[in-house]
N, C-alpha and C positions, 0 to 999 in steps of 0.2 A: 694532882694532876687530875683533870677530868678524864674519864673511861666511858664514851659512849657506843651502844649498843642497838646494831642493827635490828629493826622487825618487819619481817619477819629474818630468823635464821633458824640453821639446823635441822632436824630431821624433818622428812615430808610426809605424808601420808601411805607413799608407795615405800620407804624406808621401815618407818613403824610396822607396818604391817608385813613386812618381810622375816624384820628381827622377830615380832610376834608368831609367826609362822615357826622358826625353828624353837623358840623357847616351848611354845603349845606342842608340839611335835615330841619333844623332850619329858615334856610330864606326861602327855598322853601314852607314849610308848615306851619311853625310858630311854635312857643312850645306849649305844650310842645312834644318834640321828647322821646322815652323810648329806654333805651341802657339796653342789659341785660348784667350785670357783666361790671367791669370797661373796658371800649373802649382799652385800653392800661395799662399798668401796672406802674403809675405813679400818685400820688394823685393830684399835682399842674394841670395836666392836665384834671382830670376829675374835678377838682374844679370848672376849667376854664369854662370847656363846661355847667356844672350844674348852673352856674351863668348867664350864657346864655338861658336860659332854657329847659336843656336834665337833665332826671330824669333815675338815675340808680337805678336796680332793679336787686336781685340774681335769679329771676325766671321769666317765662311768666305770670304764674298764677297772677303776682301783677299788669297787665299791662290792664287796660281798654280795651273792646272789641273793635277792629276796630281800634285800634289806631297805629301810625308808630312806628316800632319796627327795632333796629338795633342790629344786633349780632356784637361783638368784633371780634377783629382782630385773636382773639386766634382761632375762628371756632366754632362750636357747634356740636353735634351730629344730627343722622336726626331724633330722637325722639323728641329733641328740637323742630327743626323745623317742625314737623308734630304735634306737639301740639300747636306749633303757630299759625299754618295753621287751627286747629279747632274751634279756638277762634276767628279767623275772622282777625288777627293781621296782616297789612300792614309790610312785612319783607322788609329790606335793609341789605345786607349782606357784612359786612366791614371785612368778612376773608381775612387775608392775602392772595395774589395770592400764595406765595410762600409755604404758609400751604396747600391752595387747592390743590398745586401741591403734596406734598406729599400725600393727599387723594386719588387721583386719580390713582397714582404709585400704592399705594397699593391697590386700587379697580383692579386694572390691575393684577397685581399678582394673585390676588386671582382668577379672570376669568380662569388664566392658569393652578388652579389647586393647587397653592403652598400656604406652611402653612406661616403665615406672623412673623418676630420678628421684634418687636417694640424699638425701643431703644430710651428711655426717661426718664423723672420723673415723678414716679406714682403721680397721684392727680393734675399735672400742667393742667391748663385748656386747653393748645392745645392738651395733651395727650388724655383727657376726649372726647373732639370733634374727634380727630384720632378713637380713639377705637370705637365710634358709628357711623361712617362713612365708616369703612372698614369691609366687611362682612368674616365670615369665622373664623378658630382659628386662634389666635393672642397671642402671648407672650411679656410680656411687660420685660425688662431688662434696666439696666442703668451701671451694671459694670462689668469688666472682669470676676469678679467669677461667674458671674449669667451665664455666656454661660455654663460651667461645669455641672451646675443644670437641664438645659433646658431637659423636656421630650416631643420630637418631634414623629409625626405619622411616616413619610417616609424623612430621613436624606437627600434624592436624590431631594427633592421637597419643596424648604424652598428658602425664600427671606428675606429681612431685608429693614425697611424704617426708618427715623431717624426724630426726634424733631428738628424744623428748628432752634431754640435757641443753638442748640449745633452745633459747629464746626467741620470742618475736624476732625483737633486734637482731639477736644474733643471725637470725635467716632472710631477714627484709632483703638488705643488699642481693643476696643470690637469687632469692622470691622474683626480686624486681630484675633482673638481669634477664633469668628465665621467661618472665613475661613478655618482657620486650622482642627476645629472641625467636619465643613461640610463643603468639598471641592466643593460640585454642587453649593451654595450658590449664590444665584444672588442679585442684590441691583443696587440703583438710580446711575448715574455718581456723581463723585465726583461736577463736576460743577453745580450739582441740589442743592447743599447744600446753606444753605441762604447765600448770600454774605456778608449783613452786620455783622451777626454774626462773620464770619470769620476775613472780616477788621478790623473790632472795637478790636478784640483779635491781630491779629497782629499788631496793633497800640500802644495795651499794654504792649506789649511785647517788643517794641521798646521804648515807652517811661521807660520803665524800667531801661533800660541800661543809661539812662542822668538824673534819677530824684533820692533824697534821700527820698523820701517820694511819693506816689501816692494817689490821692484823685479821686475815683468813685461817680459820683453824679447819682444817680437813687432811685429806691424803694425797701426795704428791701423784695419785694414778687417778684422782677424781677429776672428772671431767668440769664439772661444774664447780667445783673450789678454785680450781687453776681459773679458770673463767672469771670468778668474783675476783681474785688478786689483778687480774689485768684488767678488768673494768677501774677500779680504782686508782691502777697507774694512768691509764688515758684521761683521768679526771687530774693528772697532773700531782697525784699522792703517794708519796713512798708506801708501799704494800707488800706483804710477806706473809706468804703461807707456809705455814707450821701445824705439825701434825699435834702437837699440844704445847702444856707450857715449860717442859722441860727445853723445848727447841727457843725460846725466848730470848733474842741478844738484849741486853740491855741498853748496847750502844744505839738501838733503833730510837731509843725514848729519848735519848739526849736532847736538850733544846724544845723538846715537844709539847706542848699544853693539854691537847687532847688527842688522844689514843681513840680510833675507832676498831669496834670490834665486830666480826660476824663468824659466821660457821657455812660451810658446805653441807648440802642435803641430807648428808651421810654421817655428821659427826652430832656426839651427843652432846646436850647442852651442859652434862658438870663438864667437860674438857673449858668450856668459856668461863665457868665458875674458877676453873683453876687456874686460869689464865689470870683473872682478874685479883685472884690473891697472889700470884707470882709478881703481878706489877705493885701491889701493894707494899709487898718487902721493899722495893725500891723506894717507894715515896708514897705519903698516901693518897688517896685516890677519891673521888666523889662520880659516884656510878649515875648513868643518864640513858632513860631508853626513849629511843626515838619513836613518833607514832609512825605507824605503817598498817600492814593489812594484817587482819587478826583471821589467821586459817582456822579454818573448822572441819576441813576434809577429813572424811574415817573411809576407809575401803575394808570392806566385808574381808572374812578369812574364805579360802575356798573350802567348796563343798567336803572333797576329800579327806580334808582334816577336821572339821567340824560334824561330819557324821561319822567319821571310822568309830569303830569301837577299841577301846583301851587294850594295849597286849604287848609284850615285850618285844622290843622290835630284834628285826632278822640281824643277824651279824654281831648281836652282843658278844663280849666276851665273857 
């Protein structure tokens, strides 16, 4: 059986940075360090960091006063940050720089006196953070149908921003509908869209041309991983989202000559290799890597971490 790997796949620079922040904080301050929500949407990553001494909580109320506190890659609202400060928590912000850029763009549009339309999925942690970072009136929409229902104050004073885990292709129709209804609306350049989301979706489209079935490694609460599975399905290829090799159903491979594998932006590469090994136990495989974009993006760690003096973390047992 041929196993075809998408390129790129797996970790993006924002995820790598977030994980590195937790690991560096543990080395510099010693365990425990506290992380609000999952640092990224992947249970394997969370479990590995937990084993090293990271403690994951839902809210900052659960963190001992003065403890090292890390915000996840998805970003948080100003209210969450302010509350953490009132409790004397030492904050290290692992928000992806591309998410922070969306916050900055939204704030800039608000200062220009524009009403904001945010394209994204209600309830997603990134959206909750963005809604709590951008002041003024914001309308959250996700589908083309939502555009017709918008009730804005002034159609000539509008701007849009988007969730980073949506690609240019995901938002194209919604943006076109916005521009058709509100010709004066402005928004960020397409080059400001998350490169990783776009690249991984382009790679799975290419993968779908060569594979009889596509397996996506990622968490079920990962927006970008779910979208990768949907894209393969849209190309008429059966596709399955699995957390790891243990979830592989051999029935999916029956009668298939080529299996395509990709991974969401929060999924580590060793899970891909484990899946290949699991397929190899079913029948011999030949692994092929598709041509694709080679990413070399690297984000710096926050100054609050690199400039900090090593010490024992507050709240240590």
